[in-house]
N, C-alpha and C positions, 0 to 999 in steps of 0.2 A: 695456607689456603685461604682465599678470599671467601667471605660470606656473602650470599646473594641477598640483596635487599629488594623486597617487594613493596610497592606502594599501593595502599588500599584507600587513598584519599578520594578518588573519583569512582564512578561506576564502572563495572566490568562490562564492556559493551556487549559481548556475546550473551550475557545473562539478562539483559534488559528485556522485559516483556513488551508486547505491542502497546499495552496500556501505559507503561512507564515512558516509552519512546514518544507516544502521542502527547502525554501530559508535559514532558520537558523538552519537547522538540524545539529546536532552533537551527539555524543554518549550520553552525559548527557541529552539532550532533549528527544531523543528516549526512553531512559530508564525511564523517568518521565511519559511518555504517556502509555496509555493502549489501546488495540484494541477497536475501537468505530466506529462511522460512518465516520471517516476520515482516519484511518489507519488500515492495516492488517499486522501482522507479519508471515513470512513464513521461514521455514527451507531452507537452501541451497540445501537440498535433494528434494525440491518440484518438482513434475512433471510438465512438460509443459502444459499439458491439464488443470490441476488444476490451474496453474498460469494464463492461458489464460482466465479461467472463472472469475478470479478476475479482469482482464483487462476489461471484459464486465461489471462486477458489477460497477466499478468506472465510466465507461463511461456512464452508465445509471442512475447513482445515483445523484439526485439534491441535493444542488444547484451547487456543485463544484467538483464532483468526488472525488478522494481520492488517498492514498499512499499505496504502498507495500514496506516493508522493508524485503528484502531477506537476511537471515543470522542471524535473530533473531527468537527464538523459541516462541511459544504461551505463555509461562510463563514469557517472557521478557529476558531470558538468551541469551547473545550474543555469538553465536557459529561461526559467520562469514562465509565468502565465499573463503577464502585462500585455502582450501582444494580441491576446484573444479578444474577439468582439464580445460585447455584452451578451449577445445571443449565443455565442460559442461557449462562454463561461457558464451561462445559465444551463445550457444543454448538458455539459459535463456534470454540473452540480445536481442535475435531475436523473442521472444515469441509474442510480439504485432504485428509485421510485418507478422508472419506466423500463428498464432492461432487466433488472434482477429484483423483482418486486417483493420477495420474501426476506431479503437480507436486512440486517439492522446495521445502519452506519451512522456515523457523525463525521462532520468535516469542519476544517477551519482554514482560513487563508493565513499563511505564515510568511511574515516579511523576510525577504532575502535580498542580497545583492547578486545580480546575475553576472554571467561570464563577461559582459561588456562594461561592468562596473556600475550599472544602473540599479536604482531602487526597484524592486520587483516583488513578486509573491509566488509561493508554491501552494497549491491546493493539497492539503494533507487530509487523507480520507482513512478513518478507523473503521474497519468492518469486523463485527464481533462473530465469533463462532456460534452456530445455531445447533445445539445438541438434539433438539426435538424433531428436526427434519432435514432432508437433503435439499439444498437450495439450488434451483435451476434458473437459467436465463429464460427470457420469454420464448427463445427458440427451443426450449426443452433440454438444453445441454447442461451438465453438472460438471464441475471441476474440483480438484484439490491441489495443494501445493506439495510437492515432493522436493526437498532441498530448495533449489532456486528454479525449479521447473514447474510448468503448468502441465497437469495431467488431466485429460478428459476421462470421466468415469464411464465405464461400460455399464450395461443394464445389471449384469451380476454384481459388479462393485457397488452400485447404487443400492441394490438389495441388502448387501452386506452391511452398508452404513446404517 
């Protein structure tokens, strides 16, 4: 009978925390991950309201919040953010401050090579869980992450949180 060999040289991807992903993120790591309870991929064409809802999701999702990678499509294709106008990019970067004002986020521009082979970048946003309050968007809605789905919280669920 053959003995199974397990390699523990690299990280076990499903066990990486959002902080570990954010700290060590590169194109290779992001392309190995799939959307789950830690990360959401969004096209650079994402609307600010939609993006703001994901800020609320991560701010309300235990135990650690999560990440948004803007410039990566749902299927993992890297389309990047280089095509955004300066105003469009600034608008996305101000989403937390203007659409989901109580969230705590940090972001960085991560160099990538897009699907066309061009130098580009992805906007990687780390939103931390807020244990002290339920975080709502400016429209009054609150969300959490359940698996890889967005769930809008009812008034009863908000009270429970």
